[in-house]
PDB file with one MODEL, atoms N, CA, C and O in Angstrom:
MODEL        1
ATOM      1  N   MET A   1      77.695 -34.422  50.843  1.00  0.00           N
ATOM      2  CA  MET A   1      77.635 -33.762  49.561  1.00  0.00           C
ATOM      3  C   MET A   1      77.903 -34.784  48.458  1.00  0.00           C
ATOM      4  O   MET A   1      78.725 -35.681  48.644  1.00  0.00           O
ATOM      5  N   ALA A   2      77.233 -34.668  47.325  1.00  0.00           N
ATOM      6  CA  ALA A   2      77.336 -35.641  46.240  1.00  0.00           C
ATOM      7  C   ALA A   2      78.731 -35.652  45.626  1.00  0.00           C
ATOM      8  O   ALA A   2      79.166 -36.686  45.119  1.00  0.00           O
ATOM      9  N   GLN A   3      79.442 -34.525  45.661  1.00  0.00           N
ATOM     10  CA  GLN A   3      80.774 -34.469  45.063  1.00  0.00           C
ATOM     11  C   GLN A   3      81.792 -35.241  45.890  1.00  0.00           C
ATOM     12  O   GLN A   3      82.809 -35.692  45.364  1.00  0.00           O
ATOM     13  N   ASP A   4      81.519 -35.395  47.198  1.00  0.00           N
ATOM     14  CA  ASP A   4      82.438 -36.116  48.073  1.00  0.00           C
ATOM     15  C   ASP A   4      82.227 -37.623  47.986  1.00  0.00           C
ATOM     16  O   ASP A   4      83.074 -38.384  48.455  1.00  0.00           O
ATOM     17  N   ASP A   5      81.155 -38.060  47.415  1.00  0.00           N
ATOM     18  CA  ASP A   5      80.837 -39.482  47.304  1.00  0.00           C
ATOM     19  C   ASP A   5      81.705 -40.117  46.220  1.00  0.00           C
ATOM     20  O   ASP A   5      81.646 -39.693  45.066  1.00  0.00           O
ATOM     21  N   PRO A   6      82.515 -41.129  46.568  1.00  0.00           N
ATOM     22  CA  PRO A   6      83.379 -41.742  45.544  1.00  0.00           C
ATOM     23  C   PRO A   6      82.579 -42.479  44.470  1.00  0.00           C
ATOM     24  O   PRO A   6      83.103 -42.701  43.379  1.00  0.00           O
ATOM     25  N   GLY A   7      81.339 -42.863  44.736  1.00  0.00           N
ATOM     26  CA  GLY A   7      80.529 -43.566  43.749  1.00  0.00           C
ATOM     27  C   GLY A   7      80.051 -42.663  42.623  1.00  0.00           C
ATOM     28  O   GLY A   7      79.662 -43.154  41.564  1.00  0.00           O
ATOM     29  N   THR A   8      80.074 -41.350  42.834  1.00  0.00           N
ATOM     30  CA  THR A   8      79.596 -40.417  41.809  1.00  0.00           C
ATOM     31  C   THR A   8      80.735 -39.781  41.032  1.00  0.00           C
ATOM     32  O   THR A   8      80.491 -38.925  40.181  1.00  0.00           O
ATOM     33  N   ALA A   9      81.953 -40.171  41.297  1.00  0.00           N
ATOM     34  CA  ALA A   9      83.100 -39.590  40.588  1.00  0.00           C
ATOM     35  C   ALA A   9      83.008 -39.924  39.106  1.00  0.00           C
ATOM     36  O   ALA A   9      82.780 -41.076  38.738  1.00  0.00           O
ATOM     37  N   GLY A  10      83.180 -38.935  38.269  1.00  0.00           N
ATOM     38  CA  GLY A  10      83.158 -39.135  36.826  1.00  0.00           C
ATOM     39  C   GLY A  10      81.768 -39.117  36.221  1.00  0.00           C
ATOM     40  O   GLY A  10      81.621 -39.337  35.019  1.00  0.00           O
ATOM     41  N   GLN A  11      80.747 -38.863  37.020  1.00  0.00           N
ATOM     42  CA  GLN A  11      79.378 -38.803  36.498  1.00  0.00           C
ATOM     43  C   GLN A  11      78.970 -37.355  36.273  1.00  0.00           C
ATOM     44  O   GLN A  11      79.398 -36.454  36.994  1.00  0.00           O
ATOM     45  N   ALA A  12      78.147 -37.152  35.273  1.00  0.00           N
ATOM     46  CA  ALA A  12      77.612 -35.818  35.029  1.00  0.00           C
ATOM     47  C   ALA A  12      76.644 -35.459  36.153  1.00  0.00           C
ATOM     48  O   ALA A  12      76.101 -36.339  36.820  1.00  0.00           O
ATOM     49  N   ALA A  13      76.438 -34.186  36.354  1.00  0.00           N
ATOM     50  CA  ALA A  13      75.543 -33.741  37.425  1.00  0.00           C
ATOM     51  C   ALA A  13      74.123 -34.264  37.224  1.00  0.00           C
ATOM     52  O   ALA A  13      73.430 -34.582  38.190  1.00  0.00           O
ATOM     53  N   GLU A  14      73.690 -34.351  35.949  1.00  0.00           N
ATOM     54  CA  GLU A  14      72.343 -34.835  35.664  1.00  0.00           C
ATOM     55  C   GLU A  14      72.180 -36.292  36.092  1.00  0.00           C
ATOM     56  O   GLU A  14      71.106 -36.690  36.545  1.00  0.00           O
ATOM     57  N   CYS A  15      73.236 -37.084  35.952  1.00  0.00           N
ATOM     58  CA  CYS A  15      73.169 -38.511  36.276  1.00  0.00           C
ATOM     59  C   CYS A  15      73.041 -38.752  37.767  1.00  0.00           C
ATOM     60  O   CYS A  15      72.599 -39.825  38.180  1.00  0.00           O
ATOM     61  N   GLN A  16      73.412 -37.789  38.577  1.00  0.00           N
ATOM     62  CA  GLN A  16      73.308 -37.949  40.019  1.00  0.00           C
ATOM     63  C   GLN A  16      71.871 -37.800  40.492  1.00  0.00           C
ATOM     64  O   GLN A  16      71.543 -38.217  41.603  1.00  0.00           O
ATOM     65  N   PHE A  17      71.011 -37.216  39.673  1.00  0.00           N
ATOM     66  CA  PHE A  17      69.624 -37.006  40.060  1.00  0.00           C
ATOM     67  C   PHE A  17      68.650 -37.795  39.190  1.00  0.00           C
ATOM     68  O   PHE A  17      67.475 -37.921  39.537  1.00  0.00           O
ATOM     69  N   CYS A  18      69.117 -38.317  38.082  1.00  0.00           N
ATOM     70  CA  CYS A  18      68.268 -39.071  37.171  1.00  0.00           C
ATOM     71  C   CYS A  18      67.892 -40.406  37.819  1.00  0.00           C
ATOM     72  O   CYS A  18      68.785 -41.146  38.234  1.00  0.00           O
ATOM     73  N   PRO A  19      66.600 -40.738  37.919  1.00  0.00           N
ATOM     74  CA  PRO A  19      66.203 -42.000  38.554  1.00  0.00           C
ATOM     75  C   PRO A  19      66.703 -43.225  37.789  1.00  0.00           C
ATOM     76  O   PRO A  19      66.993 -44.255  38.399  1.00  0.00           O
ATOM     77  N   PHE A  20      66.805 -43.131  36.482  1.00  0.00           N
ATOM     78  CA  PHE A  20      67.294 -44.258  35.688  1.00  0.00           C
ATOM     79  C   PHE A  20      68.765 -44.533  35.998  1.00  0.00           C
ATOM     80  O   PHE A  20      69.152 -45.673  36.255  1.00  0.00           O
ATOM     81  N   CYS A  21      69.575 -43.480  35.971  1.00  0.00           N
ATOM     82  CA  CYS A  21      71.004 -43.637  36.256  1.00  0.00           C
ATOM     83  C   CYS A  21      71.229 -44.083  37.696  1.00  0.00           C
ATOM     84  O   CYS A  21      72.095 -44.918  37.955  1.00  0.00           O
ATOM     85  N   THR A  22      70.468 -43.542  38.623  1.00  0.00           N
ATOM     86  CA  THR A  22      70.594 -43.933  40.020  1.00  0.00           C
ATOM     87  C   THR A  22      70.224 -45.394  40.201  1.00  0.00           C
ATOM     88  O   THR A  22      70.889 -46.118  40.943  1.00  0.00           O
ATOM     89  N   GLY A  23      69.164 -45.835  39.527  1.00  0.00           N
ATOM     90  CA  GLY A  23      68.757 -47.233  39.609  1.00  0.00           C
ATOM     91  C   GLY A  23      69.809 -48.169  39.048  1.00  0.00           C
ATOM     92  O   GLY A  23      70.078 -49.221  39.628  1.00  0.00           O
ATOM     93  N   LEU A  24      70.408 -47.796  37.926  1.00  0.00           N
ATOM     94  CA  LEU A  24      71.473 -48.616  37.352  1.00  0.00           C
ATOM     95  C   LEU A  24      72.689 -48.683  38.278  1.00  0.00           C
ATOM     96  O   LEU A  24      73.318 -49.734  38.405  1.00  0.00           O
ATOM     97  N   ALA A  25      73.016 -47.566  38.921  1.00  0.00           N
ATOM     98  CA  ALA A  25      74.145 -47.562  39.846  1.00  0.00           C
ATOM     99  C   ALA A  25      73.873 -48.482  41.032  1.00  0.00           C
ATOM    100  O   ALA A  25      74.765 -49.206  41.475  1.00  0.00           O
ATOM    101  N   ARG A  26      72.653 -48.456  41.545  1.00  0.00           N
ATOM    102  CA  ARG A  26      72.287 -49.331  42.666  1.00  0.00           C
ATOM    103  C   ARG A  26      72.264 -50.793  42.224  1.00  0.00           C
ATOM    104  O   ARG A  26      72.615 -51.687  42.994  1.00  0.00           O
ATOM    105  N   LEU A  27      71.854 -51.026  40.993  1.00  0.00           N
ATOM    106  CA  LEU A  27      71.798 -52.390  40.470  1.00  0.00           C
ATOM    107  C   LEU A  27      73.200 -52.990  40.376  1.00  0.00           C
ATOM    108  O   LEU A  27      73.382 -54.187  40.594  1.00  0.00           O
ATOM    109  N   ARG A  28      74.184 -52.160  40.052  1.00  0.00           N
ATOM    110  CA  ARG A  28      75.563 -52.639  39.968  1.00  0.00           C
ATOM    111  C   ARG A  28      76.106 -53.028  41.336  1.00  0.00           C
ATOM    112  O   ARG A  28      77.010 -53.858  41.436  1.00  0.00           O
ATOM    113  N   GLU A  29      75.556 -52.429  42.393  1.00  0.00           N
ATOM    114  CA  GLU A  29      76.038 -52.684  43.751  1.00  0.00           C
ATOM    115  C   GLU A  29      75.369 -53.890  44.407  1.00  0.00           C
ATOM    116  O   GLU A  29      75.858 -54.366  45.432  1.00  0.00           O
ATOM    117  N   THR A  30      74.277 -54.397  43.855  1.00  0.00           N
ATOM    118  CA  THR A  30      73.539 -55.481  44.496  1.00  0.00           C
ATOM    119  C   THR A  30      74.144 -56.838  44.170  1.00  0.00           C
ATOM    120  O   THR A  30      74.944 -56.986  43.246  1.00  0.00           O
ATOM    121  N   ARG A  31      73.736 -57.818  44.958  1.00  0.00           N
ATOM    122  CA  ARG A  31      74.216 -59.182  44.739  1.00  0.00           C
ATOM    123  C   ARG A  31      73.564 -59.762  43.490  1.00  0.00           C
ATOM    124  O   ARG A  31      72.407 -59.452  43.206  1.00  0.00           O
ATOM    125  N   PRO A  32      74.272 -60.590  42.743  1.00  0.00           N
ATOM    126  CA  PRO A  32      73.727 -61.178  41.510  1.00  0.00           C
ATOM    127  C   PRO A  32      72.463 -62.010  41.749  1.00  0.00           C
ATOM    128  O   PRO A  32      71.589 -62.057  40.884  1.00  0.00           O
ATOM    129  N   GLU A  33      72.355 -62.669  42.912  1.00  0.00           N
ATOM    130  CA  GLU A  33      71.168 -63.471  43.201  1.00  0.00           C
ATOM    131  C   GLU A  33      69.920 -62.585  43.292  1.00  0.00           C
ATOM    132  O   GLU A  33      68.840 -62.960  42.835  1.00  0.00           O
ATOM    133  N   ALA A  34      70.093 -61.418  43.885  1.00  0.00           N
ATOM    134  CA  ALA A  34      68.957 -60.500  44.019  1.00  0.00           C
ATOM    135  C   ALA A  34      68.518 -59.982  42.651  1.00  0.00           C
ATOM    136  O   ALA A  34      67.322 -59.856  42.386  1.00  0.00           O
ATOM    137  N   VAL A  35      69.477 -59.685  41.790  1.00  0.00           N
ATOM    138  CA  VAL A  35      69.162 -59.212  40.441  1.00  0.00           C
ATOM    139  C   VAL A  35      68.443 -60.303  39.665  1.00  0.00           C
ATOM    140  O   VAL A  35      67.468 -60.027  38.966  1.00  0.00           O
ATOM    141  N   GLU A  36      68.917 -61.541  39.782  1.00  0.00           N
ATOM    142  CA  GLU A  36      68.275 -62.665  39.087  1.00  0.00           C
ATOM    143  C   GLU A  36      66.843 -62.853  39.573  1.00  0.00           C
ATOM    144  O   GLU A  36      65.941 -63.094  38.770  1.00  0.00           O
ATOM    145  N   HIS A  37      66.633 -62.745  40.867  1.00  0.00           N
ATOM    146  CA  HIS A  37      65.285 -62.884  41.425  1.00  0.00           C
ATOM    147  C   HIS A  37      64.364 -61.768  40.918  1.00  0.00           C
ATOM    148  O   HIS A  37      63.211 -62.028  40.573  1.00  0.00           O
ATOM    149  N   LEU A  38      64.863 -60.538  40.872  1.00  0.00           N
ATOM    150  CA  LEU A  38      64.061 -59.421  40.375  1.00  0.00           C
ATOM    151  C   LEU A  38      63.701 -59.599  38.897  1.00  0.00           C
ATOM    152  O   LEU A  38      62.582 -59.289  38.489  1.00  0.00           O
ATOM    153  N   LEU A  39      64.645 -60.097  38.099  1.00  0.00           N
ATOM    154  CA  LEU A  39      64.368 -60.320  36.681  1.00  0.00           C
ATOM    155  C   LEU A  39      63.303 -61.393  36.481  1.00  0.00           C
ATOM    156  O   LEU A  39      62.425 -61.244  35.631  1.00  0.00           O
ATOM    157  N   LYS A  40      63.374 -62.472  37.256  1.00  0.00           N
ATOM    158  CA  LYS A  40      62.380 -63.533  37.153  1.00  0.00           C
ATOM    159  C   LYS A  40      61.002 -63.030  37.571  1.00  0.00           C
ATOM    160  O   LYS A  40      59.999 -63.342  36.930  1.00  0.00           O
ATOM    161  N   ALA A  41      60.960 -62.249  38.650  1.00  0.00           N
ATOM    162  CA  ALA A  41      59.688 -61.702  39.115  1.00  0.00           C
ATOM    163  C   ALA A  41      59.099 -60.736  38.085  1.00  0.00           C
ATOM    164  O   ALA A  41      57.889 -60.727  37.863  1.00  0.00           O
ATOM    165  N   GLY A  42      59.946 -59.934  37.465  1.00  0.00           N
ATOM    166  CA  GLY A  42      59.485 -59.013  36.427  1.00  0.00           C
ATOM    167  C   GLY A  42      58.946 -59.748  35.218  1.00  0.00           C
ATOM    168  O   GLY A  42      57.939 -59.341  34.638  1.00  0.00           O
ATOM    169  N   ALA A  43      59.610 -60.831  34.833  1.00  0.00           N
ATOM    170  CA  ALA A  43      59.149 -61.626  33.694  1.00  0.00           C
ATOM    171  C   ALA A  43      57.793 -62.255  33.992  1.00  0.00           C
ATOM    172  O   ALA A  43      56.921 -62.281  33.124  1.00  0.00           O
ATOM    173  N   GLU A  44      57.608 -62.761  35.201  1.00  0.00           N
ATOM    174  CA  GLU A  44      56.321 -63.351  35.584  1.00  0.00           C
ATOM    175  C   GLU A  44      55.219 -62.287  35.587  1.00  0.00           C
ATOM    176  O   GLU A  44      54.088 -62.558  35.185  1.00  0.00           O
ATOM    177  N   LEU A  45      55.549 -61.097  36.034  1.00  0.00           N
ATOM    178  CA  LEU A  45      54.574 -60.009  36.036  1.00  0.00           C
ATOM    179  C   LEU A  45      54.148 -59.652  34.616  1.00  0.00           C
ATOM    180  O   LEU A  45      52.964 -59.433  34.357  1.00  0.00           O
ATOM    181  N   LEU A  46      55.108 -59.594  33.698  1.00  0.00           N
ATOM    182  CA  LEU A  46      54.786 -59.298  32.301  1.00  0.00           C
ATOM    183  C   LEU A  46      53.945 -60.407  31.669  1.00  0.00           C
ATOM    184  O   LEU A  46      53.031 -60.122  30.896  1.00  0.00           O
ATOM    185  N   LEU A  47      54.243 -61.661  31.987  1.00  0.00           N
ATOM    186  CA  LEU A  47      53.448 -62.770  31.459  1.00  0.00           C
ATOM    187  C   LEU A  47      52.016 -62.722  31.986  1.00  0.00           C
ATOM    188  O   LEU A  47      51.071 -62.993  31.245  1.00  0.00           O
ATOM    189  N   ALA A  48      51.854 -62.380  33.259  1.00  0.00           N
ATOM    190  CA  ALA A  48      50.519 -62.270  33.834  1.00  0.00           C
ATOM    191  C   ALA A  48      49.739 -61.128  33.184  1.00  0.00           C
ATOM    192  O   ALA A  48      48.550 -61.271  32.899  1.00  0.00           O
ATOM    193  N   ALA A  49      50.398 -60.005  32.951  1.00  0.00           N
ATOM    194  CA  ALA A  49      49.734 -58.872  32.300  1.00  0.00           C
ATOM    195  C   ALA A  49      49.345 -59.222  30.875  1.00  0.00           C
ATOM    196  O   ALA A  49      48.271 -58.838  30.413  1.00  0.00           O
ATOM    197  N   ARG A  50      50.205 -59.943  30.178  1.00  0.00           N
ATOM    198  CA  ARG A  50      49.907 -60.361  28.804  1.00  0.00           C
ATOM    199  C   ARG A  50      48.688 -61.273  28.763  1.00  0.00           C
ATOM    200  O   ARG A  50      47.810 -61.103  27.917  1.00  0.00           O
ATOM    201  N   ALA A  51      48.632 -62.242  29.675  1.00  0.00           N
ATOM    202  CA  ALA A  51      47.493 -63.155  29.727  1.00  0.00           C
ATOM    203  C   ALA A  51      46.209 -62.401  30.047  1.00  0.00           C
ATOM    204  O   ALA A  51      45.148 -62.716  29.508  1.00  0.00           O
ATOM    205  N   LEU A  52      46.304 -61.421  30.910  1.00  0.00           N
ATOM    206  CA  LEU A  52      45.132 -60.625  31.261  1.00  0.00           C
ATOM    207  C   LEU A  52      44.642 -59.825  30.066  1.00  0.00           C
ATOM    208  O   LEU A  52      43.439 -59.757  29.817  1.00  0.00           O
ATOM    209  N   LEU A  53      45.563 -59.217  29.322  1.00  0.00           N
ATOM    210  CA  LEU A  53      45.184 -58.429  28.155  1.00  0.00           C
ATOM    211  C   LEU A  53      44.635 -59.303  27.032  1.00  0.00           C
ATOM    212  O   LEU A  53      43.687 -58.910  26.352  1.00  0.00           O
ATOM    213  N   GLU A  54      45.217 -60.482  26.832  1.00  0.00           N
ATOM    214  CA  GLU A  54      44.708 -61.382  25.797  1.00  0.00           C
ATOM    215  C   GLU A  54      43.315 -61.869  26.150  1.00  0.00           C
ATOM    216  O   GLU A  54      42.476 -62.028  25.263  1.00  0.00           O
ATOM    217  N   GLY A  55      43.055 -62.108  27.420  1.00  0.00           N
ATOM    218  CA  GLY A  55      41.738 -62.537  27.859  1.00  0.00           C
ATOM    219  C   GLY A  55      40.699 -61.445  27.670  1.00  0.00           C
ATOM    220  O   GLY A  55      39.547 -61.736  27.349  1.00  0.00           O
ATOM    221  N   ALA A  56      41.089 -60.206  27.862  1.00  0.00           N
ATOM    222  CA  ALA A  56      40.160 -59.089  27.701  1.00  0.00           C
ATOM    223  C   ALA A  56      39.888 -58.803  26.230  1.00  0.00           C
ATOM    224  O   ALA A  56      38.836 -58.260  25.894  1.00  0.00           O
ATOM    225  N   ALA A  57      40.814 -59.159  25.352  1.00  0.00           N
ATOM    226  CA  ALA A  57      40.657 -58.877  23.924  1.00  0.00           C
ATOM    227  C   ALA A  57      39.708 -59.858  23.245  1.00  0.00           C
ATOM    228  O   ALA A  57      39.134 -59.537  22.204  1.00  0.00           O
ATOM    229  N   GLU A  58      39.534 -61.046  23.816  1.00  0.00           N
ATOM    230  CA  GLU A  58      38.663 -62.043  23.207  1.00  0.00           C
ATOM    231  C   GLU A  58      37.203 -61.734  23.555  1.00  0.00           C
ATOM    232  O   GLU A  58      36.901 -61.402  24.701  1.00  0.00           O
ATOM    233  N   PRO A  59      36.298 -61.840  22.579  1.00  0.00           N
ATOM    234  CA  PRO A  59      34.889 -61.647  22.884  1.00  0.00           C
ATOM    235  C   PRO A  59      34.396 -62.774  23.781  1.00  0.00           C
ATOM    236  O   PRO A  59      34.955 -63.871  23.770  1.00  0.00           O
ATOM    237  N   SER A  60      33.349 -62.504  24.557  1.00  0.00           N
ATOM    238  CA  SER A  60      32.876 -63.482  25.530  1.00  0.00           C
ATOM    239  C   SER A  60      32.366 -64.753  24.873  1.00  0.00           C
ATOM    240  O   SER A  60      32.514 -65.831  25.448  1.00  0.00           O
ATOM    241  N   GLY A  61      31.777 -64.668  23.701  1.00  0.00           N
ATOM    242  CA  GLY A  61      31.261 -65.846  23.024  1.00  0.00           C
ATOM    243  C   GLY A  61      32.181 -66.307  21.921  1.00  0.00           C
ATOM    244  O   GLY A  61      31.712 -66.710  20.857  1.00  0.00           O
ATOM    245  N   SER A  62      33.472 -66.258  22.145  1.00  0.00           N
ATOM    246  CA  SER A  62      34.406 -66.604  21.081  1.00  0.00           C
ATOM    247  C   SER A  62      34.350 -68.097  20.786  1.00  0.00           C
ATOM    248  O   SER A  62      34.186 -68.907  21.699  1.00  0.00           O
ATOM    249  N   PRO A  63      34.485 -68.460  19.519  1.00  0.00           N
ATOM    250  CA  PRO A  63      34.463 -69.876  19.157  1.00  0.00           C
ATOM    251  C   PRO A  63      35.735 -70.570  19.623  1.00  0.00           C
ATOM    252  O   PRO A  63      36.708 -69.923  20.011  1.00  0.00           O
ATOM    253  N   ALA A  64      35.711 -71.870  19.578  1.00  0.00           N
ATOM    254  CA  ALA A  64      36.877 -72.649  19.969  1.00  0.00           C
ATOM    255  C   ALA A  64      38.038 -72.300  19.041  1.00  0.00           C
ATOM    256  O   ALA A  64      37.816 -71.909  17.895  1.00  0.00           O
ATOM    257  N   PRO A  65      39.271 -72.438  19.524  1.00  0.00           N
ATOM    258  CA  PRO A  65      40.419 -72.123  18.677  1.00  0.00           C
ATOM    259  C   PRO A  65      40.392 -72.951  17.396  1.00  0.00           C
ATOM    260  O   PRO A  65      40.106 -74.148  17.419  1.00  0.00           O
ATOM    261  N   GLY A  66      40.694 -72.294  16.281  1.00  0.00           N
ATOM    262  CA  GLY A  66      40.705 -72.978  14.999  1.00  0.00           C
ATOM    263  C   GLY A  66      39.370 -72.939  14.282  1.00  0.00           C
ATOM    264  O   GLY A  66      39.293 -73.309  13.110  1.00  0.00           O
ATOM    265  N   ARG A  67      38.318 -72.501  14.957  1.00  0.00           N
ATOM    266  CA  ARG A  67      36.992 -72.412  14.328  1.00  0.00           C
ATOM    267  C   ARG A  67      36.644 -70.952  14.136  1.00  0.00           C
ATOM    268  O   ARG A  67      36.911 -70.126  15.009  1.00  0.00           O
ATOM    269  N   ARG A  68      36.055 -70.631  13.010  1.00  0.00           N
ATOM    270  CA  ARG A  68      35.675 -69.252  12.708  1.00  0.00           C
ATOM    271  C   ARG A  68      34.164 -69.116  12.750  1.00  0.00           C
ATOM    272  O   ARG A  68      33.420 -70.058  12.477  1.00  0.00           O
ATOM    273  N   ARG A  69      33.740 -67.913  13.100  1.00  0.00           N
ATOM    274  CA  ARG A  69      32.310 -67.609  13.053  1.00  0.00           C
ATOM    275  C   ARG A  69      31.909 -67.368  11.609  1.00  0.00           C
ATOM    276  O   ARG A  69      32.699 -66.833  10.832  1.00  0.00           O
ATOM    277  N   PRO A  70      30.695 -67.753  11.235  1.00  0.00           N
ATOM    278  CA  PRO A  70      30.248 -67.435   9.877  1.00  0.00           C
ATOM    279  C   PRO A  70      30.049 -65.936   9.735  1.00  0.00           C
ATOM    280  O   PRO A  70      29.570 -65.274  10.656  1.00  0.00           O
ATOM    281  N   ARG A  71      30.415 -65.410   8.590  1.00  0.00           N
ATOM    282  CA  ARG A  71      30.271 -63.991   8.315  1.00  0.00           C
ATOM    283  C   ARG A  71      28.837 -63.682   7.909  1.00  0.00           C
ATOM    284  O   ARG A  71      28.258 -64.405   7.098  1.00  0.00           O
ATOM    285  N   PRO A  72      28.247 -62.605   8.467  1.00  0.00           N
ATOM    286  CA  PRO A  72      26.891 -62.245   8.051  1.00  0.00           C
ATOM    287  C   PRO A  72      26.902 -61.736   6.611  1.00  0.00           C
ATOM    288  O   PRO A  72      27.879 -61.137   6.162  1.00  0.00           O
ATOM    289  N   ALA A  73      25.822 -61.978   5.903  1.00  0.00           N
ATOM    290  CA  ALA A  73      25.708 -61.497   4.522  1.00  0.00           C
ATOM    291  C   ALA A  73      25.698 -59.977   4.530  1.00  0.00           C
ATOM    292  O   ALA A  73      25.253 -59.366   5.502  1.00  0.00           O
ATOM    293  N   SER A  74      26.190 -59.355   3.446  1.00  0.00           N
ATOM    294  CA  SER A  74      26.233 -57.897   3.411  1.00  0.00           C
ATOM    295  C   SER A  74      24.818 -57.340   3.453  1.00  0.00           C
ATOM    296  O   SER A  74      23.915 -57.849   2.789  1.00  0.00           O
ATOM    297  N   GLY A  75      24.639 -56.288   4.242  1.00  0.00           N
ATOM    298  CA  GLY A  75      23.331 -55.674   4.383  1.00  0.00           C
ATOM    299  C   GLY A  75      22.559 -56.232   5.567  1.00  0.00           C
ATOM    300  O   GLY A  75      21.654 -55.569   6.074  1.00  0.00           O
ATOM    301  N   ASP A  76      22.893 -57.432   6.019  1.00  0.00           N
ATOM    302  CA  ASP A  76      22.228 -58.001   7.185  1.00  0.00           C
ATOM    303  C   ASP A  76      22.805 -57.375   8.442  1.00  0.00           C
ATOM    304  O   ASP A  76      23.898 -56.808   8.431  1.00  0.00           O
ATOM    305  N   ALA A  77      22.056 -57.489   9.513  1.00  0.00           N
ATOM    306  CA  ALA A  77      22.561 -57.009  10.795  1.00  0.00           C
ATOM    307  C   ALA A  77      23.716 -57.910  11.203  1.00  0.00           C
ATOM    308  O   ALA A  77      23.591 -59.133  11.248  1.00  0.00           O
ATOM    309  N   ALA A  78      24.817 -57.286  11.493  1.00  0.00           N
ATOM    310  CA  ALA A  78      25.988 -58.054  11.908  1.00  0.00           C
ATOM    311  C   ALA A  78      25.780 -58.551  13.335  1.00  0.00           C
ATOM    312  O   ALA A  78      24.918 -58.046  14.054  1.00  0.00           O
ATOM    313  N   GLY A  79      26.553 -59.516  13.732  1.00  0.00           N
ATOM    314  CA  GLY A  79      26.449 -60.064  15.065  1.00  0.00           C
ATOM    315  C   GLY A  79      26.892 -59.090  16.140  1.00  0.00           C
ATOM    316  O   GLY A  79      26.769 -59.391  17.327  1.00  0.00           O
ATOM    317  N   ASN A  80      27.400 -57.937  15.757  1.00  0.00           N
ATOM    318  CA  ASN A  80      27.874 -56.976  16.745  1.00  0.00           C
ATOM    319  C   ASN A  80      26.836 -55.891  17.056  1.00  0.00           C
ATOM    320  O   ASN A  80      27.155 -54.917  17.738  1.00  0.00           O
ATOM    321  N   GLY A  81      25.620 -56.042  16.573  1.00  0.00           N
ATOM    322  CA  GLY A  81      24.570 -55.067  16.866  1.00  0.00           C
ATOM    323  C   GLY A  81      24.542 -53.888  15.906  1.00  0.00           C
ATOM    324  O   GLY A  81      23.756 -52.964  16.110  1.00  0.00           O
ATOM    325  N   LEU A  82      25.361 -53.884  14.878  1.00  0.00           N
ATOM    326  CA  LEU A  82      25.379 -52.805  13.906  1.00  0.00           C
ATOM    327  C   LEU A  82      24.626 -53.219  12.651  1.00  0.00           C
ATOM    328  O   LEU A  82      24.616 -54.391  12.275  1.00  0.00           O
ATOM    329  N   GLN A  83      24.001 -52.248  12.014  1.00  0.00           N
ATOM    330  CA  GLN A  83      23.267 -52.505  10.786  1.00  0.00           C
ATOM    331  C   GLN A  83      23.716 -51.494   9.744  1.00  0.00           C
ATOM    332  O   GLN A  83      23.888 -50.314  10.048  1.00  0.00           O
ATOM    333  N   ARG A  84      23.906 -51.962   8.507  1.00  0.00           N
ATOM    334  CA  ARG A  84      24.311 -51.068   7.423  1.00  0.00           C
ATOM    335  C   ARG A  84      23.099 -50.294   6.928  1.00  0.00           C
ATOM    336  O   ARG A  84      22.061 -50.877   6.617  1.00  0.00           O
ATOM    337  N   ILE A  85      23.240 -48.984   6.858  1.00  0.00           N
ATOM    338  CA  ILE A  85      22.179 -48.129   6.355  1.00  0.00           C
ATOM    339  C   ILE A  85      22.754 -47.306   5.217  1.00  0.00           C
ATOM    340  O   ILE A  85      23.718 -46.564   5.407  1.00  0.00           O
ATOM    341  N   ASP A  86      22.157 -47.436   4.016  1.00  0.00           N
ATOM    342  CA  ASP A  86      22.594 -46.662   2.860  1.00  0.00           C
ATOM    343  C   ASP A  86      22.014 -45.257   2.958  1.00  0.00           C
ATOM    344  O   ASP A  86      20.812 -45.086   3.161  1.00  0.00           O
ATOM    345  N   VAL A  87      22.876 -44.253   2.812  1.00  0.00           N
ATOM    346  CA  VAL A  87      22.455 -42.858   2.885  1.00  0.00           C
ATOM    347  C   VAL A  87      22.627 -42.248   1.502  1.00  0.00           C
ATOM    348  O   VAL A  87      23.703 -42.308   0.907  1.00  0.00           O
ATOM    349  N   GLY A  88      21.543 -41.659   1.003  1.00  0.00           N
ATOM    350  CA  GLY A  88      21.602 -40.910  -0.247  1.00  0.00           C
ATOM    351  C   GLY A  88      21.646 -41.704  -1.443  1.00  0.00           C
ATOM    352  O   GLY A  88      21.697 -41.157  -2.545  1.00  0.00           O
TER     353      GLY A  88
ENDMDL
END
């Protein structure tokens, strides 16, 4: 029973079932080396996701860094396949 567990003494009933609170309680019980390893792995995962998202955000024909594409004149077909059409 959860009430007999000395690790749950002083905790609200909600905290005994909340995954966040349970995870924090387990984290306090683990060895510091394991926590450090998990933090490093999490940081690497976030960096990989960031690089993936930045790569997807760049257009395929992007110019070299520091160089800008020339802007199309107003009314001309833009390089993105759109054309301005005046209505009315």
